[in-house]
C-alpha positions as CSV (number, residue, x, y, z in Angstrom):
1,X,10.6,32.6,39.4
2,X,12.4,33.5,36.2
3,X,16.0,34.5,36.9
4,X,17.6,37.7,35.5
5,X,20.7,36.6,33.6
6,X,23.6,38.9,32.9
7,X,26.2,37.3,30.7
8,X,28.5,40.3,30.5
9,X,28.7,41.5,34.1
10,X,32.4,42.7,33.5
11,X,31.5,44.2,30.1
12,X,33.7,43.0,27.2
13,X,36.7,42.1,29.5
14,X,35.8,38.4,29.9
15,X,34.8,37.8,26.3
16,X,38.0,39.4,25.0
17,X,40.3,37.6,27.5
18,X,38.5,34.3,26.8
19,X,38.9,34.8,23.1
20,X,42.6,35.5,23.6
21,X,43.0,32.2,25.5
22,X,41.2,30.3,22.7
23,X,43.5,31.9,20.1
24,X,46.6,31.1,22.2
25,X,45.6,27.5,22.7
26,X,44.8,27.1,19.0
27,X,48.0,28.7,17.9
28,X,50.1,26.4,20.1
29,X,48.2,23.4,19.1
30,X,48.6,24.2,15.4
31,X,52.4,24.8,15.7
32,X,52.9,21.6,17.7
33,X,50.9,19.5,15.3
34,X,52.8,20.9,12.3
35,X,56.0,20.2,14.2
36,X,55.0,16.5,14.6
37,X,54.9,16.2,10.8
38,X,58.6,17.0,10.4
39,X,60.0,15.2,13.5
40,X,61.3,11.6,14.0
41,X,58.6,9.0,14.4
42,X,59.5,8.4,18.1
43,X,58.8,12.1,18.9
44,X,55.6,12.4,16.9
45,X,53.2,11.3,19.7
46,X,54.7,13.8,22.1
47,X,54.2,16.7,19.8
48,X,50.7,15.6,19.0
49,X,49.9,15.2,22.7
50,X,51.3,18.7,23.5
51,X,49.2,20.2,20.7
52,X,46.0,18.4,21.8
53,X,46.5,19.5,25.4
54,X,47.2,23.1,24.3
55,X,44.0,23.3,22.2
56,X,41.9,21.5,24.9
57,X,43.2,23.8,27.7
58,X,42.7,26.9,25.5
59,X,39.0,25.9,24.9
60,X,38.4,25.1,28.5
61,X,40.1,28.2,29.8
62,X,38.1,30.3,27.3
63,X,34.9,28.8,28.6
64,X,35.5,29.5,32.3
65,X,36.9,32.9,31.8
66,X,33.8,33.8,29.9
67,X,31.7,32.3,32.7
68,X,33.3,34.7,35.1
69,X,31.0,37.3,33.5
70,X,27.9,35.1,33.9
71,X,25.6,36.1,36.8
72,X,22.0,35.5,37.8
73,X,20.8,38.5,39.8
74,X,18.7,36.5,42.2
75,X,21.2,33.9,43.3
76,X,24.9,33.4,43.9
77,X,26.8,30.9,41.6
78,X,29.6,28.5,42.5
79,X,31.1,25.5,40.7
80,X,31.5,21.9,41.7
81,X,35.3,21.3,41.5
82,X,35.3,17.6,40.4
83,X,32.8,18.2,37.6
84,X,34.7,21.2,36.5
85,X,38.0,19.4,36.2
86,X,36.2,16.5,34.6
87,X,35.2,18.9,31.8
88,X,38.8,19.9,31.4
89,X,39.8,16.2,31.1
90,X,37.0,15.7,28.5
91,X,38.2,18.7,26.5
92,X,41.8,17.4,26.3
93,X,40.9,13.8,25.6
94,X,38.4,14.5,22.7
95,X,40.8,17.0,21.1
96,X,43.6,14.4,21.5
97,X,41.5,11.8,19.7
98,X,40.9,14.1,16.8
99,X,44.5,15.3,16.5
100,X,45.9,11.8,16.6
101,X,43.5,10.6,13.9
102,X,44.4,13.4,11.5
103,X,48.0,13.4,12.6
104,X,48.4,9.7,11.5
105,X,45.8,9.3,8.8
106,X,45.9,12.8,7.3
107,X,43.0,15.0,6.1
108,X,41.3,12.5,3.7
109,X,37.6,13.1,3.9
110,X,36.6,10.0,5.9
111,X,39.2,10.4,8.8
112,X,38.8,14.2,8.9
113,X,35.0,14.0,9.2
114,X,35.1,11.2,11.8
115,X,37.7,13.1,13.8
116,X,35.8,16.4,13.5
117,X,32.5,14.8,14.5
118,X,34.0,13.2,17.6
119,X,36.0,16.2,18.6
120,X,33.1,18.6,18.0
121,X,30.7,16.5,20.1
122,X,33.3,16.3,22.8
123,X,33.9,20.0,22.9
124,X,30.1,20.6,23.1
125,X,30.0,18.0,25.9
126,X,32.8,19.8,27.7
127,X,30.7,23.1,27.5
128,X,27.5,21.5,28.9
129,X,29.4,19.5,31.5
130,X,30.9,22.7,32.7
131,X,27.5,24.2,32.8
132,X,26.3,21.2,34.8
133,X,29.0,22.0,37.4
134,X,27.2,25.3,38.3
135,X,25.6,25.4,41.7
136,X,22.9,28.0,42.4
137,X,19.4,28.3,44.0
138,X,17.6,27.4,40.9
139,X,17.4,25.2,37.8
140,X,19.0,25.7,34.4
141,X,16.9,25.1,31.3
142,X,18.0,25.1,27.7
143,X,16.3,26.0,24.4
144,X,16.7,22.8,22.4
145,X,17.0,24.4,18.9
146,X,19.8,26.8,20.1
147,X,21.6,23.9,21.7
148,X,21.6,22.0,18.4
149,X,23.0,25.1,16.6
150,X,25.8,25.3,19.2
151,X,26.7,21.6,18.7
152,X,26.7,22.1,14.9
153,X,29.0,25.1,15.3
154,X,31.3,23.0,17.6
155,X,31.5,20.2,15.0
156,X,32.2,22.6,12.1
157,X,34.8,24.4,14.2
158,X,36.5,21.2,15.3
159,X,36.7,19.9,11.7
160,X,38.2,23.1,10.5
161,X,40.7,23.2,13.3
162,X,41.8,19.6,12.7
163,X,42.2,20.3,9.0
164,X,44.2,23.4,9.7
165,X,46.4,21.6,12.2
166,X,47.9,19.4,9.5
167,X,47.4,21.5,6.4
168,X,48.4,25.1,7.3
169,X,52.1,25.9,6.8
170,X,54.1,28.9,7.9
171,X,53.9,31.0,11.1
172,X,51.7,33.8,9.7
173,X,49.2,31.3,8.2
174,X,49.0,29.4,11.5
175,X,48.5,32.7,13.3
176,X,45.6,33.6,11.0
177,X,44.1,30.1,11.4
178,X,44.2,30.4,15.2
179,X,42.4,33.7,15.0
180,X,39.6,32.2,13.0
181,X,39.5,29.2,15.3
182,X,39.2,31.5,18.3
183,X,36.2,33.2,16.7
184,X,34.6,29.8,16.1
185,X,35.2,28.5,19.7
186,X,34.0,31.8,21.3
187,X,31.0,31.8,19.0
188,X,30.0,28.3,20.0
189,X,30.3,29.2,23.7
190,X,28.0,32.3,23.5
191,X,25.6,30.5,21.2
192,X,25.3,27.8,23.9
193,X,24.8,30.5,26.5
194,X,22.0,32.0,24.5
195,X,20.1,28.8,25.1
196,X,20.2,29.2,28.8
197,X,17.4,30.2,31.1
198,X,17.2,30.0,34.9
199,X,14.3,29.3,37.1
200,X,15.1,30.5,40.6
201,X,13.5,28.9,43.6
202,X,10.8,31.1,45.0
203,X,12.1,30.8,48.6
204,X,15.5,32.2,47.6
205,X,16.2,35.7,48.7
206,X,20.0,35.6,48.2
207,X,21.7,38.3,46.1
208,X,23.7,37.2,43.1
209,X,27.4,37.6,43.2
210,X,30.5,37.0,41.2
211,X,32.0,33.5,40.9
212,X,35.5,35.0,40.5
213,X,36.9,33.6,43.8
214,X,35.5,30.2,43.1
215,X,36.7,29.9,39.4
216,X,40.1,31.6,39.5
217,X,42.0,29.0,41.5
218,X,40.8,26.3,39.1
219,X,42.2,28.3,36.2
220,X,45.7,28.5,37.5
221,X,46.8,25.1,36.4
222,X,45.7,25.3,32.8
223,X,47.1,28.8,32.5
224,X,50.5,27.7,33.7
225,X,50.4,24.8,31.3
226,X,49.7,27.2,28.4
227,X,52.6,29.3,29.4
228,X,54.9,26.3,29.6
229,X,53.7,25.1,26.2
230,X,54.3,28.5,24.7
231,X,57.9,28.4,26.1
232,X,58.4,25.0,24.4
233,X,57.2,26.4,21.1
234,X,59.3,29.6,21.5
235,X,62.5,27.7,22.1
236,X,62.1,25.3,19.2
237,X,64.0,26.8,16.3
238,X,62.1,25.0,13.6
239,X,58.8,26.4,14.8
240,X,60.1,29.9,15.2
241,X,61.8,29.9,11.7
242,X,58.6,28.5,10.2
243,X,60.4,25.5,8.8
244,X,57.3,23.4,8.5
245,X,58.0,21.2,5.5
246,X,58.9,17.6,6.3
247,X,62.4,16.8,5.4
248,X,62.6,14.3,2.4
249,X,65.7,12.5,1.5
250,X,65.7,11.0,-2.0
251,X,65.3,7.2,-2.0
252,X,68.3,5.3,-3.4
253,X,65.8,3.7,-5.8
254,X,65.2,7.1,-7.4
255,X,68.9,7.5,-8.2
256,X,70.3,6.9,-11.6
257,X,73.9,6.3,-12.7
258,X,77.0,5.0,-11.1
259,X,77.6,3.2,-7.8
260,X,77.8,6.5,-5.9
261,X,74.1,7.1,-6.5
262,X,74.3,9.9,-9.0
263,X,71.0,11.2,-10.4
264,X,69.8,14.1,-12.5
265,X,66.5,15.9,-12.1
266,X,65.4,19.4,-13.1
267,X,68.9,20.4,-14.3
268,X,70.6,19.4,-11.1
269,X,73.4,16.9,-10.8
270,X,73.6,15.5,-7.3
271,X,76.2,13.0,-6.1
272,X,75.6,11.4,-2.7
273,X,78.6,9.6,-1.2
274,X,77.6,8.5,2.4
275,X,76.7,11.7,4.3
276,X,78.7,14.0,1.9
277,X,76.5,15.6,-0.7
278,X,77.7,17.8,-3.5
279,X,75.6,19.7,-5.9
280,X,76.4,21.1,-9.3
281,X,73.9,23.1,-11.3
282,X,74.5,22.8,-15.0
283,X,72.7,24.0,-18.1
284,X,72.4,21.5,-20.9
285,X,71.9,24.3,-23.5
286,X,75.1,26.1,-22.4
287,X,77.1,22.9,-22.6
288,X,75.8,22.1,-26.0
289,X,76.5,25.6,-27.3
290,X,80.1,25.6,-26.0
291,X,80.7,22.1,-27.5
292,X,79.5,23.1,-30.9
293,X,81.5,26.4,-30.8
294,X,84.8,24.6,-30.1
295,X,86.9,24.1,-33.2
296,X,87.5,20.5,-32.5
297,X,83.9,19.8,-31.4
298,X,84.9,19.3,-27.8
299,X,85.6,21.5,-24.8
300,X,88.8,21.3,-22.8
């Protein structure tokens, strides 16, 4: 018997809350990845890992909050806990692989495409692994063409997210990128759900019910992690002030002049003596004018 599917049993509440979680995870991941570019080398893996875990938890949380609204009228739905948490592990790991690739190799075409492909396939795998964790009196079937479309969306969204993670600068720009990423992740989820059909066992006379009590306890851990990650970002002054540009200290080889490392560039005279740096802005034209105007041809 063909099951009657309702993907929005709570109206727009679950899609909107799920979308907000995807945006939150994306925003935290973007800010942490940007932070890794301006930190010391020893701290870089930590920031990249935090960013990857934030994006992965955001995507996973979005999926299962959206699944709270999924019901089949003829059968109750529950979830297998080990498979559900395995899908969370997959989400974090595959996003981590992509983030570390672009975090260390940059957004050159080859590394970006490889990272985007691996991460997109992993995110799609997380989605369908989470679907495989569903338990009901029936069998789930998928429309192959729609599944392919959902995987393509996941790969494109992952590639765009990884590019944005190391290319977008500034708080507002990161916020805008996270909103777009949230749309892509949510769109991939509901495209995948459009491929679903359910064949209910003929002998089943159970009435469908909400999976709320089964899913909510599993959401607690990832939600707490996102809150803690948000606290880390909020209390990091560089991230709050939007100071995203990596600090660059001029190489001694670039210096010109005396033993104190004096050099001139773009009309700025800079003398670096140890850790003491003094700057003097001077105008060549003004100096030349004053010299010529002096009766003796020089300025006292």
